[in-house]
C-alpha angles and dihedrals in degrees: 000000000000127000132181125251090245092055091048092050092049090052092047091050089048091051094050090044090054091052093050095043096047097043100038104034106025097029093230113168111265092238093064093039091055092045092050090047089053090059093043091056094039096049092041091056091047097250112160114252094242089054091050091050092048091048093051091048093050093044092049093046096047092053092048090050093054102035109024099093094038095055094045094048093044090051092048091051091053093049092050093048090052094049097047094050092241091135092058091048091053091048093050092048093052091046091054090052098050099032133236093275087067094042093135090056090046093052091046091053089047091052090051094052097038089046093061093082101013127071114249097246093048091045092051093050091049094050098037094093092052090045093054091046091053092047091053094045097046100035092232114148113267089227091060093045095045096050092043089057093042092051095056092049094043097051096057092039091060099040114030136062140263083050107103101240097051091038093052093046091051090050094048093048094041099244128157111249093219093058091047093050094050097045092036090060090050090054095040095055097065089040090056092046090051092052091047094049093048091047091054093046098046101023100054090065091060111077110210120171125209117226117232095234092053093069109106118229118254119251112273095203121089108272121223123256119268092255093050091048095052100040098075089056101039101041098058091047092050093047095049092045092047091052091053092049094046093048091058104034100038102032091136095053118099133181142104093275091053091049090049092053091049091049092051089052094054105115092236093052093041093051090045088056089050090053091051090049089050090056087057089061091076124061101211129029132181129199094247094055094045092048092049094049095047091047090051090051093049092049093049091047092048092060090051095045095055090055092048091047092051088049088055090050091051090050092051091053090050089051090051090057089059090234092160093062093047098047092037089071091064112099090205093072094062090057093050097053112153091005092069098064089042093053095044092051093043092054092048093046095048092046102047106018106229117110090197095053090044094054095043093049093044092049090056090053097042101044098075090043097056095101092049090049092052091246101111094116127085090258089050093052091051093048092048093053093046090048089053089049090052090049091051089066091061116117119354108185142130096323092057117093090211089059090060094043089058093045095047099045095042099041094236123153125228096264098057090041092056093041098046109021104031094046088044090056089054092051091047091052093049093047090049090052090051090052091050090053091050092049091047091059096038100046116086 
C-alpha cells in the first residue's frame, strides 16, 4: 500500500475535523470522537480494518499501562485535599504573607499551588467561596480576583503533570516526568504572572459586586495545620524531581539506598505518599467517608482515562499510516520547529475547547514528526511538550467548560469574561511559548 502525501494530509485534516465537529458542535464525548477519527484516518489511508482495530487496542493499552495509576492517584489526592480543607488553609496562609491589599496576587499564588494536584475547574470551585469573600472584604473587582485565581490554576493545568494533558503528551513523546515538572513550573510561573497582571489591568475597570448571600460558609470541621496542608502537594513534587535529578547526575552510583531513592521518586510511589499525607490532614475518618471519597476519585479518573486512552488509539493509527516518514520529507517542518506543536495545539484548543483533548491529539500528530522538526533530542522532546502545553491555553472561550465554571462561580457576564479572561489566556499562551524558546536555547 502506498499513498501520496496529499491524500495523507486530507485524511489527517478529516480526522481532526471530525474530532472538532463532534466535540464542539454535537457535544459527543471525546472518547467516541477520537475513536471515530481513528477509523476515518485509517480507512482514508487504506489501512485494513483488522490493522486499525489492532492499532487502536495497542495504543489504548500502552497509554493505560503508563498513565493509569498516575491519573487515578493524582485525582484522589485532589479530592482528599478538597475534603480536608487543605486548599483553604494554603490560601489563608499565602494571604497572610502577602497582605489583603495584594489579595489578587495571593489568590493567584494559591491557585498555582493548589492547581498542582487539583484540576483547574475543581480547584476554582473549591476556592470560589474564599475568592468572593476576599473580593467583598478588599473591594477589589471580582473580575480581577476571578481571573487572577483562574490564571494560577490554568497555567499548571496545561503544563505540569499529573494533569492529564501534559502527562499524556510526555508519555507519547517519551519524556521523563521529573524534567517536565521542573521545567513546566519554570514556564508556568511567568504565565501565571502574566494572567495576574492582565487581570489587574483589565479587571479593575469592571466593577462587579458580590451579593451577601453568595458567600459560602466556612468549613465547620477543624482544618489541618499549614505544614500538614502543604506536605501532600510539596512532597510528591520534590520526590519526582529528585528522582529525575539523581538519574542524570548520579547515573554511575549504585547501592540499595540509591535504588530506594529512585523508587520513592517514581510518580506512582510519590503520588501514593501524597495521598497518605492527605489522609493525615483530617483527624478522624470513618469507613463511609473514605469509601465515598475514593469512589468519587475513581469515577473522576475514569472519565479522564478513557479520553487519554482514545487519544493513544488515535496516535497508534497515525503511526500505522507512517505519517512521520511522509511529512518528514517536507523542508517546511524543519523551519517551524517548536512553533509547529504550538500552532497545532492552539488550533485544536480554540476549535473544540478542551485543553486535555487538544494536547493528546496534538501529541499523536507531533510525535512521529519530531525528527523532521529538529526536536528529536531530549531537549527537543521537552520543548515540544511544553510548546503543546502553551498552545493548549489558546484560546479559552465559550466552548471551554472552564470558561463557564469561572463565569458561574464568580458571577461574571459574557463581556467581562471575554475581555479579561479570554484575552488573558492568549497572553498566557504567548508568554509560555516565549519561555519555551528561551529554555530551548539556554538548556544544554
